[in-house]
C-alpha positions in Angstrom: 0.1 0.4 -0.5 1.0 3.5 -0.9 1.6 6.3 1.9 1.7 9.1 0.0 -1.6 11.6 0.1 -1.6 11.9 -3.5 -4.3 10.5 -5.5 -3.5 7.0 -6.4 -4.5 5.9 -10.5 -6.7 3.9 -10.6 -6.8 0.5 -11.0 -9.1 -0.9 -14.3 -10.4 -4.8 -14.5 -11.1 -4.5 -18.0 -12.5 -8.4 -19.8 -11.0 -9.0 -23.2 -13.3 -12.0 -23.6 -14.5 -14.9 -21.3 -17.4 -13.2 -19.1 -20.6 -14.8 -20.4 -19.1 -17.1 -22.7 -17.5 -20.8 -21.7 -14.4 -19.3 -23.8 -11.3 -17.0 -24.8 -10.8 -16.5 -21.2 -9.1 -12.7 -20.9 -8.4 -9.8 -18.6 -6.8 -6.9 -18.6 -5.3 -5.3 -15.4 -4.2 -1.7 -15.8 -2.7 0.7 -14.0 -2.0 4.1 -15.1 -0.5 3.2 -18.6 0.6 0.0 -17.6 -1.1 -3.3 -17.8 -0.9 -7.4 -17.2 -2.8 -9.7 -18.9 -4.3 -13.5 -17.4 -4.6 -15.7 -19.5 -5.8 -15.5 -23.4 -8.0 -18.7 -24.8 -10.2 -19.4 -27.4 -13.2 -20.3 -27.6 -15.1 -23.1 -30.0 -17.5 -21.8 -32.9 -21.3 -23.4 -32.0 -23.3 -24.1 -35.3 -24.4 -20.4 -36.2 -20.6 -19.7 -36.7 -20.2 -21.1 -40.8 -16.8 -20.7 -41.7 -15.4 -19.6 -38.2 -12.5 -22.3 -37.0 -12.0 -20.5 -33.4 -13.0 -17.5 -31.6 -10.2 -15.6 -29.5 -10.5 -12.4 -27.5 -11.0 -8.9 -28.5 -7.3 -6.7 -28.7 -8.9 -3.4 -30.0 -7.9 -1.9 -26.4 -4.4 -2.5 -26.7 -3.9 -1.9 -29.9 -5.0 1.4 -28.7 -1.2 2.1 -27.3 0.7 -1.6 -28.0 2.9 0.0 -25.0 0.5 -0.7 -22.5 0.7 -4.5 -22.3 3.7 -5.5 -20.4 3.2 -9.6 -19.6 1.2 -12.3 -19.7 0.7 -14.6 -17.4 -1.4 -18.4 -17.1 -3.2 -19.9 -15.0 -3.4 -22.8 -16.8 -2.9 -24.9 -19.8 -6.8 -25.4 -21.3 -7.6 -24.0 -24.7 -10.0 -21.9 -23.4 -7.0 -20.1 -21.3 -3.9 -20.4 -23.9 -5.5 -21.3 -27.0 -5.2 -17.6 -28.2 -1.8 -17.1 -26.7 0.0 -17.3 -29.6 -2.4 -14.7 -31.7 -1.7 -12.0 -28.6 2.0 -12.3 -28.6 2.5 -12.3 -32.6 1.3 -8.9 -32.1 2.3 -8.1 -28.4 5.5 -9.7 -27.9 5.7 -9.6 -24.0 6.9 -12.1 -21.7 5.0 -15.0 -20.2 4.4 -16.3 -16.6 3.2 -19.8 -16.3 3.3 -23.2 -14.2 5.7 -25.7 -16.1 3.1 -28.0 -17.6 1.3 -25.0 -19.1 4.8 -23.8 -20.4 5.0 -26.9 -22.6 1.2 -26.8 -23.5 2.4 -23.0 -24.8 5.4 -23.7 -26.2 3.7 -25.7 -28.5 1.6 -23.3 -30.4 4.1 -20.6 -29.8 6.3 -23.4 -32.4 3.6 -23.8 -34.5 3.6 -19.8 -35.1 7.3 -19.3 -35.6 6.9 -17.7 -31.7 9.5 -20.3 -30.1 12.3 -18.0 -30.3 10.7 -14.5 -29.9 8.9 -15.0 -26.5 10.1 -15.5 -23.5 8.3 -18.0 -21.1 9.6 -18.1 -17.2 8.6 -20.7 -15.4 6.7 -19.9 -11.7 6.2 -21.8 -9.1 3.3 -21.4 -6.5 4.8 -19.1 -3.7 6.5 -17.0 -6.1 5.7 -13.3 -6.9 6.7 -11.8 -9.9 6.8 -7.9 -9.8 5.6 -6.1 -12.7 5.5 -2.5 -12.9 3.0 -1.3 -10.4 2.1 -4.9 -9.7 3.4 -8.2 -7.6 1.6 -11.3 -9.0 1.8 -14.3 -6.6 0.5 -17.3 -7.9 -1.2 -20.4 -5.7 -1.7 -23.6 -6.2 -5.4 -24.8 -7.4 -6.6 -27.8 -8.0 -8.4 -28.4 -11.3 -8.5 -30.7 -14.2 -5.4 -30.0 -15.6 -2.6 -30.7 -13.5 0.2 -27.5 -12.3 -3.1 -25.3 -12.7 -2.4 -22.1 -10.5 -4.1 -18.8 -9.1 -3.5 -15.5 -8.7 -2.9 -12.7 -6.3 -2.4 -9.6 -8.0 -1.3 -6.4 -5.6 -1.7 -3.5 -6.1 -1.0 0.0 -4.4 -5.4 -0.6 -3.9 -5.1 -4.1 -2.5 -4.7 -7.4 -3.7 -6.6 -8.9 -6.4 -7.4 -12.4 -6.2 -7.9 -13.6 -9.9 -8.7 -18.1 -9.2 -8.8 -19.1 -13.1 -10.8 -22.5 -12.5 -10.3 -24.6 -9.6 -12.2 -26.9 -7.5 -12.0 -28.0 -4.3 -10.9 -31.9 -4.0 -9.9 -32.5 -0.9 -8.6 -36.0 -2.5 -6.9 -34.9 -6.0 -5.2 -37.2 -8.3 -2.2 -36.0 -8.6 -2.0 -34.4 -5.1 -2.0 -30.4 -6.1 -5.0 -29.1 -3.5 -6.3 -25.3 -3.5 -4.0 -23.4 -1.5 -7.4 -22.5 0.9 -4.6 -21.6 3.5 -3.5 -18.7 1.3 -7.1 -17.4 0.6 -8.1 -16.9 4.2 -5.0 -15.2 4.9 -5.9 -12.7 2.2 -9.0 -12.3 3.1 -8.3 -12.3 6.7 -5.6 -9.1 5.6 -8.9 -7.5 4.7 -8.7 -8.2 1.0 
């Protein structure tokens, strides 16, 4: 938290896809002229989308000022969360932060788009925090139907924002990866 009496720039939370849909998940967090994105998925078309192969988030907002996007964070490797990442990264070559399995799945997509040597993809472990501009993005473990899933606690000058991604409460997960309810309780107890 900032102790200065100067007014802070607002935190803007901007969905570029995914709300009200099953697919094309992408959320932008922005303070001033610096933004981070969480997830960048695709959606498969319905019967009324004749001739359409995939549907991706709308990047128009980012095109207005391409320098505002600082990084892409990925919660897990399902198509509705990473399927459009190569399309975003082709236009906005920012670093990507994700877990090990998600990195492996993303690298296949980057290779398919000839981006494998152009995009920095860094593995992040649960409990680790990545600082980008006014954001500190802390990864925490979540249980989901795909291993190596993560949620994120996005620390901002306005307080933390919890971005869970997809998760479930499973007390006997197949791979032993539980949702870190203790960390979520700590954030809640601190007044988030």
